[in-house]
N, C-alpha and C positions, 0 to 999 in steps of 0.2 A: 609598400613602394613597389611600383611595377613600371616596365618599359611602356612609355607612351609615344605614339607616333601620330603626327598632324600632317595631312596633305592638303595643300591649298590649290585653288584654280582661279586665275584672273582677279586676284585680290590686289588692293592698292599697296603701295610700298610700306605704309605705316603698319599693316598687319605683319608683313614680312620681317620688318625691323623689330617689332615687338616680339614675334615668335623666335627670332634669331638671338634676342637678348635672354631668353629663358631655356632655349632648346638648341641643339646642334643642327644646322641646315646641312644635310648630307648630300642633297641634290637639289636643284632648283624647285622650291615649293614643298620640300619634304623635310620635316623636322623631327628629331628624336630626343628623348630624354629617358635614359635607362633607369633612373630612380625618382620618378616624379610621384609624390604621394597624392592622395585624393584631395586635400585641401588646396595644394597648388594647382593641381588640374582644374578644380572648380573656379579658382580665381582667374585662370587663363581663359576658361570658357566664358565667364562673366564679361571679361574685357572684349573678347572676340564677339560676344552677343550684342554688346552695347554699340560697338563700331559697325556691325553688319548692317547693310541697307538691303531690305527686301526688294523684289522686283529688279534684281541685277543678275549678271551671269556669274557672280562670284560663287565659289564653293569652298567649303572647308569640311573636312572629315577628320575626326580624332578617334583613335582607337587605343585601348589599353587592356591589360589582363584583368578578367573578372570571372572567376570560376562559377559564379551563379547564373551566367548568360550562356546562351547556345554558342558552342565552339570555344567557350572559355575566354571570350572577350566581348567587351562592350563598344558600341559604336555611338558617336555623337555627330550630328551633322547640321551644318548651316548651308542654306541654298539647295540647289537640286543637282542631281537626283537624290532624293531621300532614301537611305538604304537601311534595311534591318536584316539582322541575321536570324534565319529560321532553321529549325531542324525538321527534315522530312525524310522518312524511311532511313534514319540513322546517318543522313548526310547533312551537313550544314550548308545552307544556300543563302546567298545574298538576295534579298527581295527589293525591288525597286518599284516604285509607282510608275505606271505608264503616262505618257503625255497624251493629250487629246488626239494629236495627229497619229500616234502610234496606235491608239484604240480604234480609230477609224480605219487604218490600214489593216489591223488585225480583224475587224469586223468584216471588212471586205473580202479578205482572204478566206474567212470562215464561210461567208455566203457562197463564194465561188466553190469552195471544197463541198459544201452540202448540196449545191446545185449538181455538181458532177456525181456525187454519191446518189443523189435521187435519180438522176438519168440511168446510172448503172443498175439501180434496183428495178426501175421501169423495164429495162431491156431484160433483166433476169425473169421478171414476171411474165413478159411477153413470151420469152423462150419457154418458160415451164407450162404456160397455158396452151402454146401450140404443141408442146410435147404431150401434154394430156390429151389434147384433141386427137393427135396422131395415134396415141395409145388406145384411145377409145375406138377409133376406126379399126385398128388392127384387132382389137379384142372383138368387135362386132363381126369382122370377117372371119375370125377364127370360130366364134360361136356358130355362125351360119354353116360353115363347112362341116363342123362337127354334127350338126343336125341333118345334113343332107345324106 
């Protein structure tokens, strides 16, 4: 048995009523059960999944202690954004998929950044070429004066 927490977003009242019947609602849309076993948790998940309608803005996240998972907890999601816990460089991070809009915005930002970077590289190359040309002229002058 472990602490289970459920957080809901924009769900109909029957979800809230059902969750309040088996868990304590500590804040609007936030439910806790300090001693919920795996069997009860799975039955609650089954009911929520049966009632859930895809293509809505509803969201439900359930988390509980699970030592086999990153961060020592499991996540179960209905709706978006879908979240997974990942371990990266010793840190536990929440991974979420990007929306198409966010992907387009990120691509535009990366393109702009790459364009700026390419322009800086071009300027650096021009500067190094002109420096090289100046160095050659200087070297040529030095060589001529040495022979004279």
